[in-house]
C-alpha positions in Angstrom: 0.0 0.0 0.0 3.0 2.3 0.5 3.7 2.3 -3.2 0.1 3.1 -4.0 0.2 6.0 -1.4 3.3 7.4 -3.1 1.6 7.2 -6.5 -1.6 8.8 -5.0 0.6 11.7 -3.8 2.1 12.2 -7.2 -1.3 12.2 -8.8 -2.6 14.6 -6.1 0.2 17.0 -6.9 -0.4 16.8 -10.6 -4.1 17.5 -10.0 -3.3 20.6 -7.9 -1.1 22.0 -10.7 -3.8 21.3 -13.2 -1.5 19.1 -15.3 -4.0 16.2 -15.5 -7.3 18.0 -15.9 -9.5 18.9 -18.9 -12.5 20.9 -17.6 -12.2 19.2 -14.3 -12.0 15.7 -15.8 -9.0 13.3 -15.6 -7.8 11.2 -18.5 -8.9 7.6 -18.8 -7.2 5.0 -16.6 -5.3 3.5 -19.6 -3.8 6.9 -20.4 -2.9 7.6 -16.8 -1.3 4.2 -16.3 0.9 4.7 -19.4 1.8 8.2 -18.4 3.0 7.2 -15.0 4.4 3.8 -16.0 2.3 1.7 -13.7 -0.2 -1.1 -14.1 -3.9 -0.2 -14.2 -4.4 -2.3 -11.1 -1.9 -0.2 -9.1 -3.4 2.9 -10.6 -6.8 1.9 -9.4 -5.6 1.4 -5.9 -4.0 4.9 -5.9 -7.2 6.3 -7.3 -9.1 4.6 -4.5 -7.0 6.5 -2.0 -7.7 9.8 -3.7 -11.5 9.0 -3.7 -11.4 8.2 0.0 -9.9 11.6 0.9 -12.2 13.6 -1.4 -9.6 14.5 -4.0 -11.5 12.9 -6.9 -15.0 11.8 -7.7 -15.7 8.8 -10.0 -18.9 8.3 -11.9 -19.6 5.3 -14.0 -20.0 6.4 -17.6 -18.9 9.9 -16.9 -15.2 9.5 -15.9 -13.1 10.7 -13.0 -13.2 14.3 -11.8 -11.2 16.5 -9.5 -14.4 18.5 -8.7 -17.9 17.2 -8.4 -19.0 15.9 -11.8 -21.5 17.7 -14.0 -25.0 16.4 -14.6 -25.4 14.1 -17.6 -27.9 16.5 -19.3 -26.0 19.8 -19.0 -27.1 21.0 -22.4 -30.8 20.8 -21.7 -30.3 22.3 -18.3 -28.7 25.4 -19.8 -32.1 26.1 -21.4 -33.8 25.6 -18.0 -31.3 27.8 -16.3 -32.4 30.7 -18.4 -35.9 30.4 -17.1 -35.5 29.8 -13.4 -35.3 32.4 -10.7 -33.3 32.3 -7.4 -36.6 31.7 -5.6 -37.3 28.7 -7.9 -33.9 27.1 -7.1 -34.2 27.7 -3.3 -37.7 26.2 -3.2 -36.3 23.0 -4.8 -33.2 23.0 -2.6 -35.3 23.3 0.5 -37.3 20.2 -0.5 -34.4 18.0 -1.7 -31.3 18.8 0.4 -32.8 18.2 3.9 -33.8 14.8 2.8 -30.3 14.1 1.5 -28.9 15.2 4.8 -31.2 12.9 6.7 -30.2 9.9 4.4 -26.5 10.8 4.8 -26.9 10.7 8.6 -28.6 7.3 8.4 -26.0 5.8 6.0 -22.7 7.5 6.5 -19.8 5.1 7.1 -16.9 6.1 9.4 -14.6 7.1 6.5 -17.4 9.2 5.0 -17.9 11.0 8.4 -14.2 11.7 8.6 -14.2 13.1 5.0 -17.3 15.2 5.7 -15.6 16.6 8.8 -12.5 17.4 6.7 -14.6 19.1 4.0 -16.6 21.0 6.6 -13.5 22.4 8.2 -12.3 23.6 4.8 -15.3 26.0 4.7 -14.4 27.6 8.0 -12.6 30.9 8.6 -12.6 31.9 4.9 -12.7 35.5 3.7 -12.4 34.9 -0.1 -15.6 34.2 -1.9 -14.0 31.9 -4.5 -12.4 29.8 -1.8 -15.7 29.6 0.0 -17.7 28.6 -3.1 -15.3 25.8 -3.9 -15.3 24.4 -0.3 -19.0 24.8 0.0 -19.6 23.0 -3.3 -17.5 20.0 -2.2 -19.1 19.8 1.2 -22.7 19.8 -0.1 -21.9 17.4 -2.9 -20.4 14.9 -0.5 -23.5 15.0 1.6 -25.6 14.2 -1.5 -23.2 11.4 -2.5 -23.2 10.0 1.1 -27.0 9.6 0.9 -26.2 6.7 -1.5 -29.3 7.1 -3.7 -28.4 7.4 -7.4 -31.7 9.0 -8.3 -31.5 11.6 -5.6 -27.9 12.3 -6.6 -28.9 12.8 -10.2 -31.6 15.3 -9.0 -29.0 17.1 -6.9 -26.5 17.2 -9.8 -29.2 18.8 -12.0 -29.9 21.5 -9.3 -26.2 22.1 -9.0 -25.8 22.5 -12.8 -28.7 24.9 -13.1 -27.2 27.0 -10.3 -23.9 27.1 -12.1 -25.4 27.9 -15.5 -28.0 30.6 -14.4 -27.1 34.1 -15.4 -27.9 35.5 -12.0 -25.1 33.5 -10.4 -22.3 35.2 -12.4 -22.2 38.4 -10.4 -21.7 37.1 -6.9 -18.1 37.9 -6.1 -17.7 39.9 -2.8 -21.3 39.1 -2.0 -20.9 37.7 1.5 -19.4 39.7 4.3 -16.9 38.0 6.6 -19.6 37.7 9.2 -21.9 35.9 6.8 -19.2 33.5 5.8 -18.5 32.8 9.4 -22.2 32.1 10.1 -22.5 29.7 7.1 -19.4 27.9 8.3 -20.8 27.4 11.8 -24.0 26.0 10.2 -21.9 23.6 8.2 -20.3 22.4 11.5 -23.7 21.9 13.1 -24.8 19.9 10.0 -21.7 17.7 9.9 -22.0 17.1 13.7 -25.5 15.8 13.2 -24.5 13.5 10.4 -21.6 12.2 12.5 -24.1 11.3 15.3 -26.4 9.6 12.8 -29.1 11.9 13.9 -31.2 12.1 10.7 -33.8 14.5 12.1 -31.3 17.0 13.4 -29.3 16.7 10.1 -32.4 17.6 8.1 -33.2 20.5 10.4 -29.6 21.8 10.3 -29.7 21.7 6.5 -33.0 23.4 6.3 -31.8 26.2 8.6 -28.6 26.6 6.6 -30.6 26.9 3.3 -33.0 29.4 4.8 -30.1 31.6 5.8 -28.8 31.4 2.2 -32.3 32.0 0.8 -33.1 34.9 3.0 -29.8 36.6 2.2 -30.2 35.9 -1.5 -33.7 37.0 -2.0 -33.3 40.1 0.3 -30.2 41.3 -1.4 -31.4 40.7 -4.9 -33.9 43.4 -4.3 -30.9 45.6 -3.6 -29.3 44.1 -6.8 -26.6 42.3 -5.0 -26.2 38.7 -6.2 -25.3 36.2 -3.5 -24.0 32.6 -3.7 -26.6 29.9 -3.7 
Protein backbone atom coordinates (compact mmCIF):
# COMPACT_ATOMS: atom_id res chain seq x y z
CA UNK A 1 0.00 0.00 0.00
CA UNK A 2 2.97 2.31 0.51
CA UNK A 3 3.71 2.31 -3.24
CA UNK A 4 0.08 3.15 -3.98
CA UNK A 5 0.19 5.96 -1.40
CA UNK A 6 3.27 7.39 -3.11
CA UNK A 7 1.56 7.22 -6.50
CA UNK A 8 -1.55 8.84 -5.02
CA UNK A 9 0.57 11.73 -3.77
CA UNK A 10 2.12 12.18 -7.23
CA UNK A 11 -1.35 12.21 -8.79
CA UNK A 12 -2.62 14.62 -6.14
CA UNK A 13 0.23 17.04 -6.86
CA UNK A 14 -0.44 16.85 -10.61
CA UNK A 15 -4.14 17.54 -10.02
CA UNK A 16 -3.33 20.60 -7.92
CA UNK A 17 -1.10 21.95 -10.67
CA UNK A 18 -3.80 21.31 -13.24
CA UNK A 19 -1.52 19.07 -15.27
CA UNK A 20 -4.01 16.20 -15.55
CA UNK A 21 -7.31 17.99 -15.95
CA UNK A 22 -9.49 18.92 -18.88
CA UNK A 23 -12.50 20.91 -17.62
CA UNK A 24 -12.17 19.15 -14.27
CA UNK A 25 -12.01 15.67 -15.82
CA UNK A 26 -9.02 13.35 -15.57
CA UNK A 27 -7.76 11.23 -18.48
CA UNK A 28 -8.91 7.59 -18.81
CA UNK A 29 -7.19 5.00 -16.62
CA UNK A 30 -5.26 3.53 -19.56
CA UNK A 31 -3.79 6.93 -20.39
CA UNK A 32 -2.88 7.62 -16.78
CA UNK A 33 -1.27 4.20 -16.33
CA UNK A 34 0.86 4.70 -19.44
CA UNK A 35 1.84 8.23 -18.44
CA UNK A 36 3.03 7.19 -14.97
CA UNK A 37 4.44 3.82 -16.03
CA UNK A 38 2.30 1.71 -13.70
CA UNK A 39 -0.20 -1.10 -14.07
CA UNK A 40 -3.87 -0.23 -14.19
CA UNK A 41 -4.38 -2.34 -11.06
CA UNK A 42 -1.88 -0.23 -9.11
CA UNK A 43 -3.36 2.93 -10.57
CA UNK A 44 -6.84 1.94 -9.41
CA UNK A 45 -5.58 1.40 -5.87
CA UNK A 46 -4.02 4.87 -5.89
CA UNK A 47 -7.24 6.35 -7.27
CA UNK A 48 -9.14 4.57 -4.49
CA UNK A 49 -7.02 6.49 -1.97
CA UNK A 50 -7.75 9.78 -3.73
CA UNK A 51 -11.45 9.02 -3.74
CA UNK A 52 -11.39 8.20 -0.04
CA UNK A 53 -9.88 11.57 0.87
CA UNK A 54 -12.19 13.55 -1.43
CA UNK A 55 -9.56 14.54 -4.00
CA UNK A 56 -11.48 12.92 -6.86
CA UNK A 57 -14.99 11.80 -7.74
CA UNK A 58 -15.67 8.80 -9.96
CA UNK A 59 -18.86 8.33 -11.93
CA UNK A 60 -19.56 5.27 -14.04
CA UNK A 61 -20.05 6.37 -17.61
CA UNK A 62 -18.85 9.91 -16.89
CA UNK A 63 -15.23 9.52 -15.87
CA UNK A 64 -13.08 10.71 -12.98
CA UNK A 65 -13.25 14.31 -11.79
CA UNK A 66 -11.22 16.49 -9.47
CA UNK A 67 -14.37 18.47 -8.69
CA UNK A 68 -17.93 17.20 -8.38
CA UNK A 69 -18.99 15.93 -11.82
CA UNK A 70 -21.53 17.75 -13.96
CA UNK A 71 -25.03 16.44 -14.59
CA UNK A 72 -25.39 14.15 -17.58
CA UNK A 73 -27.88 16.49 -19.30
CA UNK A 74 -26.02 19.78 -18.97
CA UNK A 75 -27.05 21.03 -22.42
CA UNK A 76 -30.76 20.76 -21.71
CA UNK A 77 -30.27 22.26 -18.25
CA UNK A 78 -28.73 25.38 -19.79
CA UNK A 79 -32.08 26.13 -21.38
CA UNK A 80 -33.81 25.58 -18.05
CA UNK A 81 -31.29 27.79 -16.27
CA UNK A 82 -32.40 30.73 -18.42
CA UNK A 83 -35.94 30.35 -17.10
CA UNK A 84 -35.53 29.77 -13.37
CA UNK A 85 -35.26 32.42 -10.69
CA UNK A 86 -33.31 32.30 -7.42
CA UNK A 87 -36.59 31.67 -5.62
CA UNK A 88 -37.28 28.66 -7.88
CA UNK A 89 -33.91 27.14 -7.07
CA UNK A 90 -34.18 27.72 -3.34
CA UNK A 91 -37.67 26.19 -3.21
CA UNK A 92 -36.31 23.00 -4.76
CA UNK A 93 -33.16 22.96 -2.63
CA UNK A 94 -35.27 23.28 0.52
CA UNK A 95 -37.26 20.21 -0.51
CA UNK A 96 -34.36 18.04 -1.66
CA UNK A 97 -31.30 18.77 0.44
CA UNK A 98 -32.76 18.24 3.94
CA UNK A 99 -33.84 14.79 2.77
CA UNK A 100 -30.33 14.12 1.45
CA UNK A 101 -28.86 15.22 4.79
CA UNK A 102 -31.19 12.86 6.66
CA UNK A 103 -30.22 9.93 4.43
CA UNK A 104 -26.54 10.80 4.80
CA UNK A 105 -26.92 10.72 8.58
CA UNK A 106 -28.56 7.28 8.37
CA UNK A 107 -26.02 5.80 5.96
CA UNK A 108 -22.66 7.50 6.50
CA UNK A 109 -19.76 5.12 7.09
CA UNK A 110 -16.88 6.09 9.41
CA UNK A 111 -14.60 7.09 6.52
CA UNK A 112 -17.37 9.23 5.03
CA UNK A 113 -17.92 10.96 8.36
CA UNK A 114 -14.20 11.69 8.56
CA UNK A 115 -14.21 13.10 5.04
CA UNK A 116 -17.29 15.24 5.68
CA UNK A 117 -15.58 16.64 8.76
CA UNK A 118 -12.50 17.44 6.67
CA UNK A 119 -14.58 19.11 3.96
CA UNK A 120 -16.60 21.02 6.56
CA UNK A 121 -13.45 22.39 8.15
CA UNK A 122 -12.31 23.61 4.75
CA UNK A 123 -15.33 25.97 4.72
CA UNK A 124 -14.41 27.63 8.03
CA UNK A 125 -12.62 30.92 8.57
CA UNK A 126 -12.60 31.88 4.90
CA UNK A 127 -12.70 35.46 3.69
CA UNK A 128 -12.35 34.90 -0.06
CA UNK A 129 -15.59 34.19 -1.94
CA UNK A 130 -13.97 31.92 -4.52
CA UNK A 131 -12.40 29.78 -1.79
CA UNK A 132 -15.71 29.57 0.05
CA UNK A 133 -17.69 28.60 -3.06
CA UNK A 134 -15.27 25.78 -3.90
CA UNK A 135 -15.27 24.42 -0.34
CA UNK A 136 -19.04 24.78 -0.01
CA UNK A 137 -19.59 22.96 -3.32
CA UNK A 138 -17.48 20.00 -2.22
CA UNK A 139 -19.15 19.78 1.20
CA UNK A 140 -22.71 19.82 -0.12
CA UNK A 141 -21.91 17.42 -2.94
CA UNK A 142 -20.37 14.91 -0.54
CA UNK A 143 -23.52 14.97 1.58
CA UNK A 144 -25.58 14.19 -1.52
CA UNK A 145 -23.17 11.39 -2.45
CA UNK A 146 -23.20 9.96 1.08
CA UNK A 147 -26.99 9.57 0.88
CA UNK A 148 -26.23 6.70 -1.55
CA UNK A 149 -29.34 7.09 -3.65
CA UNK A 150 -28.40 7.41 -7.35
CA UNK A 151 -31.73 8.96 -8.32
CA UNK A 152 -31.48 11.58 -5.57
CA UNK A 153 -27.87 12.27 -6.58
CA UNK A 154 -28.94 12.82 -10.20
CA UNK A 155 -31.58 15.30 -9.04
CA UNK A 156 -28.99 17.10 -6.93
CA UNK A 157 -26.51 17.22 -9.82
CA UNK A 158 -29.21 18.81 -11.97
CA UNK A 159 -29.91 21.46 -9.33
CA UNK A 160 -26.19 22.15 -9.03
CA UNK A 161 -25.79 22.48 -12.79
CA UNK A 162 -28.73 24.89 -13.05
CA UNK A 163 -27.20 27.04 -10.30
CA UNK A 164 -23.89 27.14 -12.13
CA UNK A 165 -25.44 27.94 -15.51
CA UNK A 166 -27.98 30.57 -14.42
CA UNK A 167 -27.10 34.11 -15.44
CA UNK A 168 -27.88 35.52 -12.00
CA UNK A 169 -25.07 33.52 -10.40
CA UNK A 170 -22.30 35.18 -12.42
CA UNK A 171 -22.15 38.43 -10.42
CA UNK A 172 -21.70 37.08 -6.95
CA UNK A 173 -18.09 37.93 -6.10
CA UNK A 174 -17.65 39.86 -2.85
CA UNK A 175 -21.28 39.08 -2.02
CA UNK A 176 -20.89 37.72 1.49
CA UNK A 177 -19.40 39.66 4.33
CA UNK A 178 -16.85 37.96 6.57
CA UNK A 179 -19.58 37.73 9.21
CA UNK A 180 -21.92 35.90 6.82
CA UNK A 181 -19.20 33.47 5.77
CA UNK A 182 -18.49 32.78 9.44
CA UNK A 183 -22.19 32.07 10.11
CA UNK A 184 -22.47 29.71 7.14
CA UNK A 185 -19.35 27.88 8.27
CA UNK A 186 -20.81 27.43 11.75
CA UNK A 187 -23.98 26.03 10.19
CA UNK A 188 -21.88 23.57 8.19
CA UNK A 189 -20.32 22.44 11.47
CA UNK A 190 -23.75 21.88 13.06
CA UNK A 191 -24.81 19.89 10.02
CA UNK A 192 -21.66 17.75 9.92
CA UNK A 193 -21.95 17.06 13.66
CA UNK A 194 -25.54 15.83 13.25
CA UNK A 195 -24.51 13.50 10.42
CA UNK A 196 -21.59 12.18 12.50
CA UNK A 197 -24.06 11.30 15.28
CA UNK A 198 -26.37 9.58 12.76
CA UNK A 199 -29.13 11.95 13.86
CA UNK A 200 -31.20 12.15 10.70
CA UNK A 201 -33.84 14.49 12.13
CA UNK A 202 -31.27 16.97 13.37
CA UNK A 203 -29.31 16.73 10.11
CA UNK A 204 -32.43 17.59 8.11
CA UNK A 205 -33.23 20.49 10.43
CA UNK A 206 -29.65 21.80 10.26
CA UNK A 207 -29.67 21.67 6.46
CA UNK A 208 -33.02 23.44 6.32
CA UNK A 209 -31.80 26.22 8.63
CA UNK A 210 -28.62 26.61 6.56
CA UNK A 211 -30.56 26.90 3.30
CA UNK A 212 -33.03 29.36 4.84
CA UNK A 213 -30.09 31.56 5.80
CA UNK A 214 -28.81 31.42 2.21
CA UNK A 215 -32.29 31.96 0.78
CA UNK A 216 -33.11 34.93 3.00
CA UNK A 217 -29.81 36.61 2.16
CA UNK A 218 -30.16 35.91 -1.54
CA UNK A 219 -33.73 37.05 -1.97
CA UNK A 220 -33.32 40.08 0.27
CA UNK A 221 -30.17 41.29 -1.40
CA UNK A 222 -31.38 40.67 -4.92
CA UNK A 223 -33.92 43.37 -4.25
CA UNK A 224 -30.87 45.56 -3.62
CA UNK A 225 -29.33 44.11 -6.83
CA UNK A 226 -26.61 42.26 -4.96
CA UNK A 227 -26.20 38.69 -6.21
CA UNK A 228 -25.29 36.18 -3.52
CA UNK A 229 -24.01 32.61 -3.74
CA UNK A 230 -26.65 29.89 -3.75
